C-alpha positions in Angstrom: -24.2 -22.9 -60.6 -25.9 -26.7 -61.2 -23.7 -29.2 -62.0 -23.3 -30.9 -65.5 -25.2 -33.7 -65.5 -24.7 -34.2 -69.8 -21.9 -37.3 -69.3 -20.0 -36.1 -72.4 -20.0 -32.0 -71.3 -18.3 -33.7 -67.9 -16.1 -35.5 -70.1 -14.7 -32.4 -71.5 -14.4 -30.7 -68.9 -12.3 -33.0 -67.1 -10.1 -33.6 -70.2 -9.8 -29.9 -70.7 -9.0 -29.2 -66.5 -6.5 -31.5 -67.1 -4.8 -30.6 -70.2 -4.6 -27.6 -68.2 -3.3 -29.3 -65.4 -0.5 -30.1 -67.6 0.1 -27.2 -69.3 0.6 -24.9 -65.9 2.5 -28.4 -64.4 4.9 -29.6 -67.6 7.5 -26.3 -67.3 7.7 -26.6 -63.6 8.2 -30.2 -64.0 10.9 -29.6 -66.8 12.7 -26.9 -65.2 13.1 -29.6 -61.8 15.2 -31.7 -64.3 17.0 -29.6 -66.2 18.7 -28.1 -62.5 19.7 -31.8 -62.1 21.7 -32.9 -65.3 24.9 -32.2 -65.9 26.0 -29.6 -68.3 26.4 -31.6 -71.5 23.0 -33.2 -71.4 21.3 -30.2 -70.2 22.5 -28.4 -73.7 21.8 -31.3 -75.6 20.1 -31.0 -79.2 17.7 -33.3 -78.2 15.7 -33.7 -75.3 17.0 -36.2 -72.9 14.2 -37.3 -70.2 16.4 -40.3 -68.9 19.9 -39.1 -67.5 22.1 -39.1 -64.3 21.1 -36.9 -62.2 23.5 -34.4 -60.4 23.7 -32.4 -57.6 26.8 -30.1 -58.8 24.3 -27.2 -59.9 23.0 -27.0 -57.0 26.2 -27.3 -54.8 27.7 -24.7 -56.7 24.3 -22.5 -56.0 24.5 -22.5 -52.7 28.0 -23.4 -51.6 31.5 -21.7 -52.3 32.7 -25.5 -51.4 31.5 -28.6 -50.4 33.2 -29.6 -46.7 34.6 -32.8 -46.3 31.9 -33.3 -43.5 29.4 -32.2 -45.9 26.8 -35.5 -45.5 26.1 -35.2 -41.9 25.8 -31.7 -41.8 22.9 -32.1 -44.5 21.7 -34.8 -42.5 21.5 -33.0 -39.2 20.1 -29.9 -40.9 17.8 -32.1 -42.8 16.5 -33.8 -39.2 16.0 -30.3 -37.4 14.3 -29.3 -40.7 11.9 -32.4 -40.1 11.7 -32.1 -36.4 10.5 -28.3 -36.7 8.3 -29.3 -39.5 6.2 -32.1 -37.8 6.0 -29.9 -34.5 3.9 -27.1 -36.5 1.9 -30.4 -38.3 1.2 -31.5 -34.9 1.0 -28.5 -33.1 -2.7 -29.2 -31.7 -1.4 -32.7 -30.5 0.8 -31.1 -27.5 -0.2 -30.4 -24.4 1.5 -27.0 -24.6 -0.2 -23.7 -25.8 0.1 -23.3 -29.9 1.5 -19.8 -29.2 4.4 -21.3 -27.9 4.9 -24.1 -30.4 4.9 -21.4 -33.3 7.6 -19.2 -31.4 9.8 -22.3 -30.3 9.6 -22.9 -34.3 10.1 -19.9 -35.7 13.4 -18.9 -33.3 14.0 -22.6 -34.0 14.2 -21.8 -38.3 16.6 -18.4 -37.5 18.7 -20.1 -35.6 19.0 -23.0 -38.2 19.6 -19.8 -41.4 22.0 -18.1 -38.8 23.7 -20.9 -37.9 24.4 -22.5 -41.7 26.9 -20.1 -42.7 28.8 -21.3 -39.5 29.0 -24.7 -40.6 29.6 -24.2 -44.3 30.9 -22.0 -46.3 27.9 -20.8 -48.2 27.7 -19.1 -51.5 26.1 -15.6 -52.8 23.1 -17.2 -53.3 22.0 -18.1 -49.8 22.2 -14.3 -48.8 19.6 -14.1 -51.5 17.4 -16.2 -49.7 18.0 -14.1 -46.4 17.3 -11.1 -47.6 14.2 -13.2 -49.6 12.7 -14.0 -46.1 13.8 -10.6 -44.2 12.2 -8.7 -47.5 8.8 -11.1 -47.1 8.1 -11.3 -43.9 8.5 -7.6 -43.1 6.6 -6.8 -45.7 3.6 -9.5 -44.6 3.9 -8.2 -40.8 3.5 -4.9 -41.1 1.2 -5.1 -44.4 -1.6 -7.5 -42.5 -0.6 -5.5 -39.0 -2.2 -1.9 -40.3 -4.4 -3.5 -42.5 -6.4 -5.2 -40.6 -6.7 -2.9 -38.2 -7.7 0.0 -40.8 -9.8 -3.0 -42.2 -11.6 -3.3 -39.2 -12.5 0.5 -38.6 -13.3 1.0 -42.6 -15.9 -1.9 -42.2 -17.7 -0.8 -38.5 -17.5 3.0 -40.0 -19.5 3.9 -42.6 -19.5 7.7 -42.9 -18.1 9.5 -46.7 -14.7 9.8 -45.0 -14.4 5.8 -44.8 -15.4 5.8 -48.9 -13.0 8.0 -49.7 -10.4 6.2 -47.9 -11.3 3.3 -49.6 -11.7 5.0 -53.2 -7.9 6.5 -52.1 -6.4 3.2 -51.5 -7.9 1.3 -55.2 -6.6 4.5 -57.0 -2.8 3.7 -55.0 -3.5 0.7 -56.0 -4.1 0.9 -59.4 -1.0 3.1 -59.9 1.9 1.1 -61.8 4.9 0.1 -60.1 7.0 3.7 -61.4 4.6 6.1 -59.6 6.5 4.4 -56.4 9.6 3.6 -57.0 10.5 6.8 -58.0 9.3 8.8 -55.2 10.6 6.5 -52.9 14.4 6.0 -54.5 13.9 10.0 -53.9 13.6 9.5 -49.5 16.1 6.8 -50.1 18.7 8.8 -51.6 17.9 12.0 -49.3 17.8 9.2 -45.8 20.7 7.2 -47.2 18.6 3.9 -47.0 19.2 2.2 -50.9 20.2 -1.0 -50.8 18.9 -1.8 -47.6 16.0 -3.4 -46.2 14.0 -1.0 -44.6 13.5 0.6 -47.9 12.1 -2.4 -50.0 10.0 -3.3 -47.0 8.4 0.3 -47.0 8.0 0.5 -50.2 6.3 -2.9 -50.6 4.4 -2.1 -47.9 2.7 1.4 -49.9 2.2 -1.2 -52.8 0.4 -3.4 -51.0 -1.8 -1.9 -48.6 -4.2 -0.8 -50.6 -5.1 -4.8 -51.5 -4.6 -5.9 -47.5 -7.4 -3.0 -46.3 -9.7 -4.2 -49.5 -9.8 -7.8 -48.7 -9.9 -7.9 -45.1 -12.4 -5.2 -44.8 -14.2 -7.5 -46.8 -14.0 -10.2 -44.5 -15.4 -8.5 -41.5 -17.9 -7.1 -43.2 -19.1 -10.4 -42.9 -19.1 -10.6 -39.2 -21.9 -9.4 -37.4 -21.0 -6.0 -35.2 -23.0 -7.7 -32.0 -20.1 -10.4 -31.4 -17.7 -7.0 -30.3 -20.6 -5.1 -29.0 -21.7 -8.1 -26.5 -18.0 -8.6 -25.5 -17.3 -4.5 -24.8 -20.9 -5.1 -22.9 -19.3 -6.9 -20.8 -16.2 -4.3 -20.0 -13.8 -5.4 -22.9 -12.5 -2.3 -24.8 -13.2 -2.2 -28.4 -9.6 -3.0 -28.8 -9.5 -6.3 -26.3 -13.0 -6.9 -28.0 -11.0 -6.6 -31.4 -7.7 -9.2 -30.7 -9.6 -11.4 -28.3 -13.3 -12.0 -30.4 -13.0 -11.1 -33.8 -9.5 -12.4 -34.8 -10.3 -15.7 -33.7 -13.2 -15.5 -36.0 -10.7 -14.1 -38.7 -7.9 -16.0 -38.4 -8.4 -18.2 -41.6 -9.3 -14.5 -44.0 -6.4 -12.8 -42.0 -3.9 -16.0 -43.6 -5.6 -16.0 -47.1 -4.3 -12.1 -46.9 -1.1 -13.0 -45.9 -0.4 -15.4 -48.6 -1.4 -13.2 -50.9 1.1 -10.7 -49.8 3.5 -13.0 -49.5 3.3 -14.2 -52.8 3.3 -10.3 -54.1 6.7 -9.2 -51.7 8.2 -13.1 -52.8 8.3 -12.4 -56.0 8.8 -8.7 -56.6 11.1 -8.1 -59.4 11.1 -4.6 -59.8 11.1 -2.4 -56.6 14.4 -4.4 -55.8 16.0 -4.0 -58.9 16.0 -0.5 -58.9 15.9 -0.1 -54.9 18.9 -2.1 -54.0 22.3 -2.8 -55.6 23.7 -5.6 -53.7 21.2 -6.8 -51.8 18.7 -8.6 -54.0 16.2 -10.7 -53.6 15.6 -14.7 -54.9 13.6 -13.2 -58.0 16.7 -11.1 -59.1 19.7 -12.6 -58.1 17.8 -15.5 -61.0 17.6 -12.9 -63.6 21.8 -13.4 -63.2 21.1 -16.2 -64.5 19.0 -15.9 -67.4 20.6 -13.3 -69.3 23.6 -14.2 -70.0 25.2 -15.8 -72.6 27.4 -18.7 -70.6 26.3 -22.1 -71.0 27.3 -23.1 -68.1 24.3 -20.4 -67.0 21.6 -22.3 -67.9 21.1 -25.3 -65.1 22.2 -22.8 -62.5 19.4 -21.0 -63.4 17.1 -23.9 -63.6 18.5 -25.1 -60.3 17.7 -21.4 -58.8 14.4 -21.5 -59.9 13.4 -24.3 -58.0 14.9 -23.6 -55.0 13.0 -20.5 -55.3 10.1 -22.2 -55.2 10.3 -25.4 -53.0 9.7 -22.7 -50.3 6.2 -20.9 -51.5 5.0 -24.6 -52.3 5.9 -25.7 -48.5 4.4 -22.4 -47.3 0.7 -23.4 -49.4 0.7 -26.6 -48.7 1.2 -26.0 -45.1 -1.6 -23.1 -44.9 -3.7 -24.3 -47.7 -6.8 -25.7 -45.4 -7.2 -22.2 -43.8 -6.7 -20.8 -47.3 -10.2 -22.2 -48.4 -11.4 -21.1 -45.3 -11.0 -17.6 -45.9 -11.5 -17.7 -49.4 -15.1 -19.4 -48.8 -15.5 -16.6 -45.7 -15.0 -14.1 -47.9 -17.0 -15.3 -50.9 -20.3 -15.7 -49.0 -22.0 -13.2 -46.8 -23.5 -13.7 -44.0 
């Protein structure tokens, strides 16, 4: 598509983009402000843009009680998170293999998440956050692992069986959520898996798998088969060629599909609400504050929405470069 050279047309396009950006950003900005307001300011008849911010909403949301040394613990946790994030950002400049750094950072975050309840008395919302991490990470890991192998096989196999599998996957993707909920609810009841992470993860994988297969197959189709053929001529097995030759080339595409799968699993509401009674994730937990008549829940709903959004924003910002590369690789044939 050629660029618009007419200055009036370019100005109109920029105005439209600015207006759309404002339209998209204002709701979150207002929710962010509401999360720092007192109950009186949040329920004011006249919207208040100038107010004294307070952390009480976040304290009530995440903590049962504030410890006496809460400031020291907060600084310690913040410093640990900053160090781990810096290790991720500057991993390529550290004279250690990236895999070891990523493993260390992952272990560090797991240790922090496990240690926080031992340092402070967390509220139920923290348990919902942990449930969300378990379900999301489990869904992404299983979906990408199975989807990569399936998509690679379907990209390299052009027979009628491959077409049938792709059409069947597309058909399953088009099914409504209830078509999966009822069978998996019955399976969970029969196997005593209701209200468990495993049942939610398996259901999420069943729903997201057609998407990952179709997306990853499009990326594999853009990689010449001569690459793994050359590796196999040199003595590598097909799986070794796939792991050491194709996967490094495919990495931006895999990260792009993983991010989309992460968003689908992280924001799922209906499945989790039906398949669990206590092990809720954040979208279900937030709904507790949005349907009540208690005015106190207005600020708690805002704080919970902001708390659930910030991790996703950080993940997207960190993988933004890989996301753009993956989308461009999937859009260009060759």
